[in-house]
C-alpha positions as MATLAB code, in Angstrom:
seq = 'MRLKRTLALLISVMLLVSVLPARAFAAGEVFIASESTMTCTIGVKISHSVNIDQNGAWLDMDLEGTLPKGLDWAYGEAEDPRVYGTPTGSAGTYQVLFVGRSNGSSKRYSHKLTIKVKEPPKTVRSDTSFTFWVGEKYSDMRVNVDRSAYESVWDNIQFSGQLPPGMDWYYEEGTDPRIYGTPTGPAKTYNAYFTGKVYGFDDTLIMAVSIRVLEPKTVKTSETFYLTKGEECDLYTDVDFIGEDKAWDDITLDGNLPDGLSWIYNAYLAPDIYGTPEETGRFDLTFNCVPRDSKNKYIHKVILMVNENEEEPKPEPIKSYQSVDVHLNEDNLVFLSEGMGVDFENDNVRKCSATGSIPAGMNWDRNQFQGPFVFGVPTETGRHVLSFTITTASGKVYQHELTINAVEKSSGPKYPEPTASNRYLYLYVGDEFDYTVDTNIISPENNPITYADYEYVEAADIAEFSYDSYEMPRIKGKFTKPGNYEMLIRIWQGKKRHDHSVYFEVYPADEKPASPVYSEDELRKLGTPFIDVPEDVYYELAVLWAYNAEPQITDGNGKDKFMPEQKCTRGQVVTFLWRAAGCPEPKSSKNPFSDVKPDDYFYKPVLWAVEQGITEGTSPTTFNPSKTCTNAHILTFLYRAVGAGEDGWYQEAFNWAYDSGLLGQSYTLDYDIMSECPRKNVVYYLFNYADPLVEYTGR';
ca = [
      22.492   53.558   25.375;
      21.996   53.118   29.132;
      18.984   55.441   28.933;
      17.421   53.274   26.228;
      17.824   50.087   28.277;
      16.374   51.782   31.353;
      13.328   52.986   29.372;
      12.815   49.529   27.886;
      12.956   47.962   31.316;
      10.483   50.470   32.737;
       8.083   49.873   29.845;
       8.213   46.081   30.320;
       7.557   46.407   34.029;
       4.693   48.809   33.391;
       3.153   46.373   30.952;
       3.387   43.554   33.467;
       2.007   45.751   36.241;
      -0.896   46.690   33.970;
      -2.123   43.104   33.979;
      -1.513   42.561   37.701;
      -3.597   44.011   40.553;
      -2.979   47.770   40.929;
      -0.826   48.928   43.809;
      -0.878   52.400   45.408;
       2.320   54.464   45.664;
       2.921   57.112   48.316;
       3.789   60.652   47.321;
       7.507   61.211   46.880;
       8.371   57.512   46.468;
      11.081   56.655   43.913;
      10.252   53.690   41.672;
      13.229   51.433   40.669;
      12.553   48.587   38.167;
      14.649   45.547   37.260;
      14.153   42.072   35.772;
      15.829   38.646   35.532;
      15.218   35.153   34.196;
      15.646   31.740   35.803;
      15.294   28.216   34.410;
      14.220   25.095   36.277;
      13.238   21.506   35.466;
      10.138   19.577   36.522;
      11.013   17.265   39.414;
      14.355   18.932   40.212;
      14.633   20.788   43.537;
      15.839   24.421   43.305;
      16.678   27.406   45.496;
      17.114   30.585   43.492;
      18.001   34.024   44.929;
      16.382   36.956   43.120;
      19.078   39.608   43.022;
      17.529   43.084   43.543;
      20.095   45.860   43.617;
      19.407   47.682   46.896;
      21.790   48.250   49.811;
      19.465   48.651   52.780;
      17.115   46.370   54.641;
      13.640   45.493   53.386;
      10.649   47.098   55.012;
       8.135   44.885   53.186;
       7.887   42.702   50.073;
       4.890   41.433   48.046;
       4.552   39.013   45.113;
       2.207   39.722   42.195;
       1.294   36.782   39.908;
       1.410   33.018   40.383;
       4.510   30.892   40.768;
       4.691   27.538   38.977;
       3.101   24.684   40.894;
       5.452   23.270   43.521;
       7.408   26.503   44.039;
       7.209   29.027   46.888;
       9.120   32.163   47.930;
      10.454   33.935   51.013;
      12.564   36.975   51.932;
      14.328   38.377   54.982;
      14.924   41.876   56.263;
      18.455   41.830   54.879;
      17.894   39.121   52.282;
      16.537   39.399   48.746;
      13.568   37.193   47.754;
      14.332   33.506   47.227;
      12.308   31.103   45.051;
      12.538   27.504   46.208;
      10.848   24.098   45.882;
      10.396   21.363   43.268;
       8.365   22.199   40.130;
       5.580   19.669   39.659;
       3.257   21.348   37.185;
       3.349   21.852   33.458;
       6.317   23.007   31.429;
       6.072   26.588   30.197;
       7.040   30.196   30.867;
       5.729   32.011   33.959;
       6.147   35.662   35.046;
       5.815   37.173   38.519;
       6.536   40.613   39.977;
       8.282   41.259   43.311;
       7.371   44.700   44.782;
       9.177   45.887   47.904;
      10.131   48.967   49.941;
      13.526   49.719   51.397;
      13.586   50.404   55.151;
      14.232   54.090   55.938;
      14.111   55.048   52.286;
      11.584   56.460   49.852;
      12.647   53.932   47.237;
      10.195   51.308   45.986;
      11.632   48.380   44.012;
       9.815   46.375   41.329;
      11.499   43.247   39.939;
      10.003   41.130   37.108;
      11.100   37.475   37.274;
      10.602   35.215   34.235;
      10.596   31.519   35.173;
      11.106   28.948   32.420;
      10.016   25.467   33.476;
      11.351   22.624   31.313;
      10.368   18.978   30.989;
      12.862   16.613   32.647;
      15.397   15.178   30.232;
      14.840   11.600   29.105;
      16.877    8.906   27.451;
      15.588    7.637   24.097;
      17.073    4.325   22.997;
      16.762    2.588   19.650;
      18.439   -0.411   18.050;
      19.611   -1.372   14.594;
      21.900   -3.938   13.010;
      24.181   -4.386   10.017;
      25.722   -7.392    8.312;
      29.125   -6.843    6.703;
      31.418   -9.233    4.854;
      35.171   -9.433    5.394;
      37.047   -7.715    2.538;
      33.957   -5.885    1.203;
      34.190   -2.085    1.043;
      31.341   -0.107    2.606;
      30.776    3.634    2.555;
      28.303    5.849    4.387;
      26.304    3.119    6.124;
      23.848    5.353    7.947;
      22.956    4.683   11.577;
      19.390    5.952   11.406;
      18.492    7.797   14.615;
      14.884    8.964   14.952;
      15.123   12.716   15.629;
      11.662   13.525   14.284;
      10.442   14.666   17.707;
      13.237   17.235   18.021;
      13.499   18.941   14.605;
      17.044   20.004   15.334;
      20.613   19.117   14.428;
      23.195   17.270   16.486;
      24.995   19.112   19.269;
      27.418   16.256   19.877;
      27.713   12.495   19.446;
      30.015   10.202   21.374;
      30.986    6.637   20.511;
      31.501    3.643   22.769;
      31.863   -0.049   22.148;
      33.760   -1.595   19.262;
      33.624   -1.325   15.487;
      35.019   -4.123   13.287;
      38.745   -3.673   12.546;
      39.168   -1.717    9.329;
      36.054    0.406    9.890;
      35.496    3.902   11.293;
      32.673    6.419   11.746;
      31.883   10.124   11.477;
      28.960   12.507   11.715;
      27.997   16.052   10.775;
      25.542   18.456   12.444;
      22.700   17.694   10.101;
      23.319   13.993    9.476;
      23.218   10.820   11.525;
      26.394    8.812   12.233;
      27.897    6.981    9.256;
      30.011    3.814    9.340;
      32.522    3.184    6.581;
      35.558    1.104    5.691;
      36.538   -2.460    4.801;
      36.228   -4.986    7.640;
      39.302   -7.170    7.935;
      37.991   -9.629   10.498;
      37.842  -11.586   12.634;
      34.325  -12.653   11.747;
      32.079  -12.130   14.792;
      29.428   -9.751   16.177;
      30.534   -6.287   17.323;
      28.434   -4.014   19.527;
      28.702   -0.234   19.225;
      26.798    2.620   20.873;
      26.268    6.157   19.610;
      25.193    8.581   22.353;
      24.295   12.174   21.511;
      22.202   15.245   22.090;
      20.551   17.697   19.708;
      20.680   21.469   19.972;
      18.108   22.980   22.329;
      17.200   19.717   24.103;
      18.503   17.925   27.189;
      17.323   14.479   26.132;
      19.954   11.829   25.473;
      19.599    9.694   22.329;
      21.274    6.290   22.339;
      21.523    4.122   19.236;
      22.712    0.569   19.904;
      24.226   -0.989   16.790;
      24.890   -4.708   16.370;
      27.348   -5.353   13.539;
      27.743   -8.911   12.377;
      30.861   -9.567   10.301;
      30.841  -12.706    8.180;
      33.730  -14.280    6.301;
      32.860  -15.507    2.801;
      33.246  -19.238    2.343;
      33.664  -21.343   -0.766;
      31.933  -24.706   -0.461;
      33.091  -27.342   -2.930;
      31.184  -30.608   -3.371;
      30.973  -33.295   -6.022;
      29.028  -36.409   -6.941;
      28.739  -38.951   -9.727;
      25.637  -40.387  -11.404;
      25.547  -43.542  -13.541;
      22.896  -43.385  -16.259;
      21.731  -45.606  -19.063;
      21.151  -44.265  -22.539;
      17.436  -44.150  -23.359;
      16.344  -44.521  -19.727;
      14.432  -41.583  -18.188;
      16.009  -40.011  -15.119;
      15.318  -37.264  -12.598;
      18.410  -36.366  -10.563;
      18.442  -34.122   -7.498;
      21.926  -32.722   -6.952;
      23.237  -32.644   -3.410;
      24.011  -28.971   -2.641;
      23.172  -28.029    0.942;
      22.991  -24.525    2.422;
      25.421  -23.574    5.179;
      24.998  -21.050    7.992;
      22.128  -18.668    7.398;
      21.968  -19.080    3.617;
      18.360  -20.009    2.864;
      17.731  -19.326   -0.820;
      19.546  -19.187   -4.161;
      20.015  -15.897   -5.965;
      21.502  -17.408   -9.122;
      22.868  -20.741  -10.370;
      24.857  -21.126  -13.593;
      26.189  -24.232  -15.326;
      29.632  -24.739  -16.861;
      29.817  -27.756  -19.161;
      27.463  -29.510  -21.550;
      24.690  -31.905  -20.659;
      24.141  -35.012  -22.780;
      21.553  -34.599  -25.507;
      18.103  -35.272  -24.093;
      18.822  -33.901  -20.619;
      17.884  -30.501  -19.163;
      18.204  -28.851  -15.765;
      16.195  -26.468  -13.589;
      16.399  -24.956  -10.132;
      14.322  -22.714   -7.904;
      15.184  -20.368   -5.062;
      15.005  -23.095   -2.426;
      16.068  -26.296   -4.189;
      19.390  -27.285   -5.744;
      19.658  -28.038   -9.494;
      17.505  -30.866  -10.811;
      18.745  -32.747  -13.911;
      15.990  -34.533  -15.813;
      15.139  -36.141  -19.132;
      16.291  -39.148  -21.183;
      19.979  -39.206  -22.227;
      20.434  -39.840  -25.955;
      24.234  -40.211  -26.058;
      26.864  -42.089  -24.092;
      30.097  -40.880  -22.511;
      31.424  -38.953  -19.535;
      30.054  -35.458  -18.962;
      31.727  -33.101  -16.474;
      29.464  -30.344  -15.136;
      30.102  -27.520  -12.682;
      27.211  -25.705  -11.014;
      28.157  -22.250   -9.667;
      25.599  -21.457   -6.982;
      25.240  -17.960   -5.517;
      23.058  -17.681   -2.386;
      20.764  -14.717   -1.809;
      22.124  -11.821    0.311;
      25.414  -13.649    0.864;
      29.036  -13.602   -0.299;
      29.430  -17.370    0.085;
      30.075  -19.425   -3.031;
      29.034  -22.992   -3.761;
      30.864  -24.934   -6.470;
      29.270  -28.284   -7.154;
      30.820  -30.676   -9.668;
      28.690  -33.407  -11.193;
      29.986  -36.279  -13.312;
      27.441  -38.038  -15.510;
      28.498  -41.480  -16.735;
      26.098  -42.472  -19.534;
      26.531  -45.975  -20.999;
      24.609  -48.477  -22.992;
      24.727  -50.515  -19.797;
      25.484  -48.918  -16.436;
      29.162  -49.255  -15.513;
      28.260  -49.628  -11.885;
      26.364  -52.827  -11.177;
      22.818  -52.255  -10.071;
      22.297  -52.928   -6.361;
      19.731  -55.485   -5.389;
      16.435  -53.563   -5.118;
      14.675  -53.341   -1.791;
      11.106  -54.445   -2.346;
       8.042  -53.364   -0.384;
       4.275  -53.378   -0.741;
       1.520  -51.086    0.430;
      -2.256  -51.046    0.121;
      -4.355  -47.961    0.842;
      -8.010  -47.027    0.647;
      -8.916  -43.646   -0.838;
     -12.362  -42.125   -0.492;
     -14.523  -41.410   -3.486;
     -15.133  -37.666   -4.122;
     -12.823  -36.710   -1.257;
      -9.374  -35.125   -1.133;
      -6.736  -37.776   -0.552;
      -2.994  -37.596    0.021;
      -0.867  -40.729    0.483;
       2.913  -40.777    1.081;
       4.736  -43.976    0.166;
       7.441  -43.412    2.806;
       5.116  -44.683    5.533;
       4.524  -48.014    3.804;
       8.187  -48.306    2.786;
       9.574  -47.462    6.211;
      12.132  -45.097    4.644;
      13.212  -41.673    5.911;
      13.890  -39.679    2.746;
      14.912  -36.665    4.848;
      18.202  -38.476    5.573;
      18.523  -40.255    2.202;
      17.062  -37.954   -0.450;
      15.269  -39.157   -3.572;
      17.422  -38.821   -6.735;
      15.395  -40.739   -9.317;
      11.788  -41.884   -9.318;
       9.587  -43.502  -11.956;
       6.257  -45.329  -11.897;
       4.271  -47.700  -14.096;
       0.727  -48.965  -13.773;
      -2.641  -47.288  -13.277;
      -4.110  -44.722  -10.895;
      -7.769  -43.861  -10.118;
      -9.375  -41.223  -12.339;
      -9.093  -37.820  -10.673;
      -5.796  -38.677   -8.970;
      -2.136  -38.221   -9.867;
       1.333  -38.810   -8.395;
       4.406  -36.668   -7.801;
       7.623  -36.843   -5.801;
       9.451  -34.649   -3.329;
      13.203  -34.841   -2.767;
      12.827  -34.955    1.020;
       9.523  -36.807    1.440;
       9.517  -39.217   -1.456;
       6.707  -40.058   -3.909;
       3.060  -39.458   -3.062;
      -0.365  -39.817   -4.696;
      -3.060  -37.185   -4.381;
      -6.394  -35.992   -5.724;
     -10.116  -36.727   -5.684;
     -11.061  -40.135   -7.128;
     -14.211  -40.009   -9.234;
     -14.871  -43.745   -9.589;
     -14.400  -46.828   -7.477;
     -11.948  -49.574   -8.342;
      -8.560  -51.163   -7.646;
      -5.373  -49.779   -9.184;
      -1.697  -50.735   -8.858;
       1.330  -48.447   -9.286;
       4.873  -49.849   -9.278;
       7.537  -47.322   -8.242;
      11.304  -47.514   -8.756;
      13.157  -45.101   -6.492;
      16.895  -44.395   -6.302;
      18.237  -42.437   -3.324;
      21.377  -40.360   -2.759;
      23.128  -43.278   -1.069;
      22.627  -45.429   -4.198;
      19.890  -47.604   -2.739;
      17.155  -48.758   -5.125;
      13.616  -49.363   -3.902;
      10.838  -51.132   -5.766;
       7.531  -50.348   -4.117;
       4.168  -51.639   -5.235;
       1.253  -49.437   -4.183;
      -2.282  -50.798   -4.395;
      -4.933  -48.066   -4.401;
      -8.501  -49.032   -3.569;
     -10.960  -46.263   -4.443;
     -13.964  -46.867   -2.171;
     -17.055  -45.091   -0.954;
     -16.583  -42.701    1.976;
     -16.408  -44.423    5.350;
     -17.377  -43.002    8.721;
     -13.909  -43.167   10.319;
     -11.390  -40.314    9.932;
      -8.440  -41.081    7.609;
      -6.169  -38.155    8.290;
      -5.809  -35.601   11.074;
      -8.495  -32.946   11.070;
      -7.257  -29.989    8.993;
      -6.393  -26.721   10.691;
      -8.087  -23.577    9.392;
      -7.664  -19.830    8.971;
      -9.337  -17.064    6.965;
      -8.957  -13.576    5.578;
     -11.389  -10.990    4.135;
     -10.857   -9.103    0.880;
     -13.043   -6.287   -0.437;
     -13.059   -5.163   -4.044;
     -15.184   -4.095   -6.985;
     -16.062   -6.067  -10.097;
     -13.111   -5.945  -12.482;
     -10.542   -5.018   -9.817;
      -7.495   -7.277  -10.014;
      -6.361   -8.932   -6.812;
      -2.979  -10.485   -5.997;
      -3.185  -12.427   -2.737;
      -0.617  -14.577   -0.914;
      -1.946  -16.813    1.870;
      -1.498  -14.959    5.157;
      -1.679  -17.056    8.305;
       0.524  -17.711   11.335;
      -0.917  -21.171   11.988;
       1.442  -22.967    9.582;
       4.934  -22.103    8.361;
       6.531  -23.584    5.233;
       9.948  -22.582    6.585;
       9.617  -25.161    9.343;
       7.551  -27.748    7.465;
       7.724  -27.579    3.630;
       4.541  -27.539    1.554;
       4.093  -30.755   -0.412;
       0.963  -29.803   -2.352;
      -1.605  -27.014   -2.618;
      -4.741  -26.346   -4.637;
      -7.914  -24.239   -4.522;
     -11.598  -24.755   -5.127;
     -13.109  -23.052   -8.157;
     -15.262  -20.050   -7.291;
     -18.118  -18.874   -9.475;
     -17.499  -15.537  -11.208;
     -13.775  -15.681  -10.380;
     -11.419  -15.255  -13.330;
      -8.188  -16.764  -11.952;
      -5.086  -15.746  -13.889;
      -2.472  -17.535  -11.780;
      -2.138  -19.939   -8.869;
       1.352  -20.850   -7.655;
       3.174  -22.184   -4.603;
       6.586  -23.481   -3.590;
       7.836  -25.861   -0.923;
       8.957  -22.906    1.183;
       6.547  -20.204    0.001;
       2.831  -19.795    0.689;
       0.372  -20.187   -2.214;
      -0.299  -17.058   -4.246;
      -3.391  -16.412   -6.345;
      -4.163  -13.653   -8.860;
      -7.348  -12.795  -10.692;
     -10.548  -10.743  -10.689;
     -14.301  -11.180  -10.297;
     -16.880  -10.724  -13.049;
     -20.004  -10.477  -10.852;
     -20.790   -8.820   -7.499;
     -21.592  -10.906   -4.458;
     -20.092  -12.700   -1.462;
     -17.727  -15.558   -2.302;
     -15.625  -18.027   -0.348;
     -12.482  -19.433   -1.928;
     -10.916  -22.415   -0.166;
      -7.154  -22.853   -0.562;
      -5.917  -26.237    0.667;
      -2.327  -26.711    1.748;
      -0.690  -30.059    2.559;
       2.427  -30.510    4.641;
       2.839  -34.247    4.526;
      -0.368  -35.708    5.942;
      -1.302  -32.503    7.656;
      -3.738  -30.263    5.790;
      -4.538  -26.607    6.350;
      -7.703  -25.009    4.944;
      -7.402  -21.282    4.284;
     -10.675  -19.551    3.391;
     -10.592  -16.227    1.573;
     -13.898  -14.364    1.837;
     -14.415  -11.938   -1.032;
     -17.018   -9.190   -0.824;
     -17.351   -7.924   -4.376;
     -19.281   -4.711   -5.044;
     -20.787   -3.659   -8.415;
     -18.402   -1.752  -10.633;
     -20.927    1.094  -11.166;
     -21.006    1.705   -7.383;
     -17.292    2.303   -7.268;
     -16.647    5.961   -6.376;
     -14.931    8.005   -9.061;
     -12.006    8.459   -6.720;
     -12.585    6.083   -3.779;
      -9.121    6.472   -2.304;
      -6.621    9.259   -2.677;
      -3.200    8.199   -3.873;
      -0.330    8.799   -1.477;
       0.976   11.585   -3.693;
      -2.451   13.287   -3.808;
      -2.830   13.137   -0.040;
       0.626   14.559    0.545;
      -0.052   17.377   -1.903;
      -3.239   18.274   -0.013;
      -1.338   18.243    3.283;
      -2.478   19.262    6.780;
      -1.514   22.096    9.151;
      -0.445   19.627   11.848;
       3.106   19.999   13.149;
       2.907   16.924   15.402;
       2.404   14.280   12.659;
       5.865   13.343   11.305;
       6.391   11.946    7.836;
       6.485    8.169    7.385;
       4.796    7.267   10.694;
       2.285    4.497   10.098;
      -0.718    6.793   10.672;
       0.516    9.701    8.477;
      -1.711    8.890    5.463;
      -4.697    8.220    7.744;
      -4.414   11.712    9.267;
      -4.035   13.273    5.799;
      -7.162   11.415    4.677;
      -9.182   12.296    7.807;
      -8.354   15.995    7.421;
      -9.068   16.155    3.657;
     -12.036   13.759    3.451;
     -15.484   15.023    2.449;
     -17.080   15.347    4.891;
     -14.062   16.082    7.048;
     -13.482   13.420    9.717;
     -11.460   15.710   11.996;
      -9.758   19.104   11.814;
      -7.343   18.327   14.620;
      -7.137   19.613   18.164;
      -6.167   23.236   17.875;
      -4.849   25.399   15.082;
      -1.823   23.297   14.135;
      -1.999   20.179   16.344;
      -3.543   16.774   15.767;
      -2.560   15.364   19.198;
      -1.988   11.787   17.963;
      -1.456   10.349   21.457;
      -4.552   11.937   23.007;
      -7.146    9.347   24.034;
     -10.570    9.372   22.337;
     -13.908    9.531   24.121;
     -17.105    7.696   23.226;
     -18.563   10.940   21.859;
     -15.536   11.550   19.617;
     -15.390    8.008   18.289;
     -19.031    7.791   17.198;
     -18.644   11.264   15.624;
     -15.609   10.136   13.600;
     -17.507    7.025   12.536;
     -20.616    9.025   11.615;
     -18.589   11.451    9.482;
     -16.772    8.589    7.755;
     -20.210    7.184    6.859;
     -21.178   10.487    5.190;
     -23.037   12.172    8.085;
     -26.340   10.318    7.566;
     -29.407   11.781    9.258;
     -30.822    9.695   12.136;
     -34.175    8.172   11.270;
     -35.635    9.131   14.632;
     -35.165   12.066   17.002;
     -35.943    9.915   20.029;
     -33.168   10.414   22.565;
     -33.177    8.329   25.769;
     -29.922    9.785   27.092;
     -29.958   12.608   29.634;
     -26.273   13.436   28.957;
     -26.719   13.912   25.178;
     -28.194   17.327   24.318;
     -29.359   18.643   20.891;
     -26.592   21.280   20.885;
     -23.815   18.699   21.526;
     -21.554   18.028   18.513;
     -22.119   14.297   19.023;
     -25.935   14.514   19.223;
     -26.741   13.182   15.726;
     -23.799   10.734   15.694;
     -25.020    9.129   18.937;
     -28.624    8.774   17.707;
     -27.398    7.319   14.403;
     -24.953    4.893   16.066;
     -27.651    3.587   18.432;
     -30.091    3.160   15.494;
     -27.486    1.173   13.565;
     -26.791   -1.111   16.523;
     -23.197    0.107   16.661;
     -23.328    1.005   20.326;
     -25.666    1.356   23.271;
     -25.639    3.569   26.295;
     -23.743    2.747   29.463;
     -27.187    2.621   31.083;
     -30.754    2.973   29.760;
     -30.619    6.760   30.343;
     -26.919    7.682   29.971;
     -24.467    7.462   27.084;
     -21.394    8.716   28.972;
     -19.899   10.596   25.985;
     -16.791   11.774   27.862;
     -15.655    8.274   28.852;
     -12.446    7.234   27.077;
     -12.571    4.281   24.675;
     -10.334    1.229   24.612;
      -9.170   -0.574   21.485;
     -11.808   -3.200   22.288;
     -14.618   -0.578   22.173;
     -13.518    0.958   18.872;
     -12.946   -2.336   17.055;
     -16.353   -3.536   18.246;
     -18.014   -0.309   17.007;
     -16.435   -0.811   13.575;
     -17.291   -4.510   13.572;
     -20.954   -3.726   14.155;
     -20.899   -0.775   11.728;
     -20.024   -2.977    8.761;
     -22.704   -5.499    9.648;
     -20.136   -8.205   10.298;
     -21.724   -9.501   13.495;
     -24.500   -9.126   15.987;
     -22.695   -8.890   19.288;
     -18.990   -8.769   18.575;
     -17.729   -8.099   22.114;
     -14.860   -8.150   21.823;
     -12.713  -11.141   20.837;
     -14.801  -11.747   17.724;
     -14.294   -8.115   16.699;
     -10.535   -8.337   17.288;
     -10.278  -11.534   15.219;
     -12.172   -9.848   12.390;
      -9.963   -6.743   12.561;
      -6.790   -8.830   12.582;
      -7.906  -11.142    9.754;
      -9.090   -8.264    7.540;
      -5.811   -6.363    7.931;
      -7.532   -3.422    9.613;
      -5.006   -3.300   12.482;
      -2.104   -2.916   10.059;
       1.075   -1.469   11.541;
      -0.670   -0.477   14.770;
      -0.526   -4.137   15.834;
       2.789   -4.755   17.583;
       4.047   -7.241   20.155;
       2.896   -4.996   23.005;
      -0.566   -4.317   21.540;
      -3.158   -4.316   24.338;
      -6.799   -4.742   23.329;
      -7.962   -3.236   26.636;
      -5.720   -0.152   26.621;
      -7.140    3.300   25.887;
      -7.048    4.041   22.176;
      -5.234    7.185   20.946;
      -6.535    9.446   18.166;
      -3.877    8.208   15.744;
      -5.211    4.639   15.901;
      -8.879    5.662   15.578;
      -8.297    7.467   12.249;
      -5.892    4.687   11.177;
      -8.590    2.032   11.694;
     -11.143    4.169    9.814;
      -8.708    4.835    6.981;
      -7.895    1.147    6.526;
     -11.585    0.312    6.266;
     -13.032    3.431    4.653;
     -14.403    1.875    1.444;
     -16.248   -1.139    2.930;
     -17.559    1.105    5.707;
     -19.023    3.472    3.105;
     -20.701    0.595    1.270;
     -22.247   -0.998    4.375;
     -23.631    2.218    5.777;
     -25.152    3.267    2.469;
     -23.230    6.513    1.973;
];
C-alpha cells in the first residue's frame, strides 16, 4: 500500500514537473517527492510553513510556478519554505513546486504545493414579515431564505430574538426554517432572526422576520331609521373600519327587510338600504360584516321604523340656495357641499332625493362622504332648477335649491387645470385587452374617486368600463381596425380632474406572427445551458427567449454561463438589438468609423444602427464599441429603434420606457438611469418590447 502511494506521488510530481521549466539533476542524486495543500482567503493575511521531511540544512531552494497575487515565499538554511502575504488576486486553485538540495547530501527534494484561494465570506441579509392572529393555529409557515446562489443544504441555523408565545420553529437540512403553533398573545410585533450557513460556504445568511400578532375584535354598532311608507329612501349604514381593515370580504344579513326595500354593498362601502317601503312596522336587521384578510368581526344592528307618518317629528329643514354656470359642450362637475357650506365627511349623507329639471347631457348622483353632485356635458343653453332634500347621519335635513345656467364657454377657467398621465399599449386587431389605469399621480386610497368616464374611440369595441371610489377605472375590449388611437379616461376626485391617455398602436391581424411570443411553459421546455440564471428571477424568461429566439440574440458568455451581472458594451448592445430586429442587411457599406472593421462581429449591426438613427459614433470617425453602456444609453437606443422620438436623450426615453412598462421588475427604488447596464437588463428590455420592435424595424 505504501508503495502504491509513493508511486502515485512520484507520478503527480513528474506530471507537474513536465509542465514547468526543466531542471538538470547531477549524477548520483536521490530524488525525494512530496506534496501538500493549503487554503487561504482573499484579503486575509497568512504565514504558512511548507513541511518538507528532511533533517539537514538546505543548500539551495528554488520555486517553479507562480504564487497567487499578493503572496511571496522565503526559506532559511535550517528552515523549510514559508509562504506568506495577503492574497489579493482572483479566487481559484494554484500549484507551485519547491525544489531544493540538502547540504552535505546527495538528496534532492521536490515538493508540490496546491494553494486554494477562496473568496472572503460575506453576510447576506434579507427580510420578511408575517401577520398572525391570537388563537389561530398555524403550521409550517416557511421563512423563505434565498439560497439560489449556493445550491447547497443548510449546515446549521441559529435563532435569536423572540417568537410570539405559543409558537416555535424548526428546520431540516434541505428546507428553510418553519414557524408553527398557536399564538396566545399579547398582541404586538415580535422580531426574530435566523442566522445560518450552508455546506461548503463560509457566507452567513441572516433572515430578519417581523411577526405581527393581532387580537381579533368584535365591533358592535347599531342605529335606527324612521321611514314613511311609500316614500323613497336611500340609507347608508354607519359601519366604520377599525385598525388596518380596509375592505369587506363578505357581508350577510339576518332579518327581513320591509317589502319594497333592497340592500347592496361593495368592498369599500358599508351596506346601503334603498327603495320604497310598502309596509309599516318595526324591522330588526343584523348585518354581519367580515373584513378582508382579517379575523375581526363587525356586527351592525339596524332598526327600521316604517309608519304611515314618521314617529319621530321631522326636524326643521335647513334651507340653502346655489347658482352655478356650466359650459356648453364642456365637461362639468359641481358639488353642492360648497354652496351649502356642509362637510359631509363628518356628517355622512343617509338619504337624498331631487325634483326639478337638469340640462340635457347632464345628470346627478350622490356620494356618502361628499354629498350630491351634478355632472356631464350640457348640449343646449338654458336655466334649470333642481331641489334637493338631504338627510344626514346626525338627523339633519337640508333643502337645497340648485340653479344651473347652461351657457356658452367663457374665457376664464372654472376648475383647476387637470393633471395628466399616459400609457402605451400594443396589440393586434382582434386581441382583447384588459387595462386598469396605471399612474402614480393620483391615488384613490387617499382621495376617493367621485366619477370617471372615457371618450369613445373609433374602431374600439368596449365590452366593459368600471370604477369604484377606491379603485382605479378598468376598461376591457378590442379593436376592429389597425391604426394609432388615443383613448382619454377622465377621473374626478371632487373638483380635481385627472386625464389619463391610453395610446393604442394596433397592428393588422394578418401581420401577427404565427407564434409571436413563446408561452412560459414552452420557453422553460426549451431551456438554456446556463447555470448562473436561477429560476423565478425577473429576467429568467428574457434569457430563455434570447437564447432560443430565431435568430438567436445571445448564446451566453462561455459554455454554460450567461454572466447576468456583466456590463454590456456599445458593440454588444447594438448587436443584440440588430439580432432582435431579424438581422437586417445595412443599406449601405459606407463605414466612417476607424474602430469598426468588416471582420468585427458588430460590423453590420453598427452600420444598421447608424442608418436607422438609433445611435451615432462617439466622434465623426470613432464608434468606441468597447465602451460600456448605461441604462440611459440602452433605453435611448430602444426609444429611437421603435421610431418613438427623434432625439430621446435621455429623460424622454426613460419616461417612454416607464410608461410603456418596458422597465418592468428591473425598476426598483435604487434604480439609477446613469449606472452601467448589466446583460440581464439588456435582454429583459428587449424581451419586454420584442413584438413592437419587430414591427417598427420591418422584420
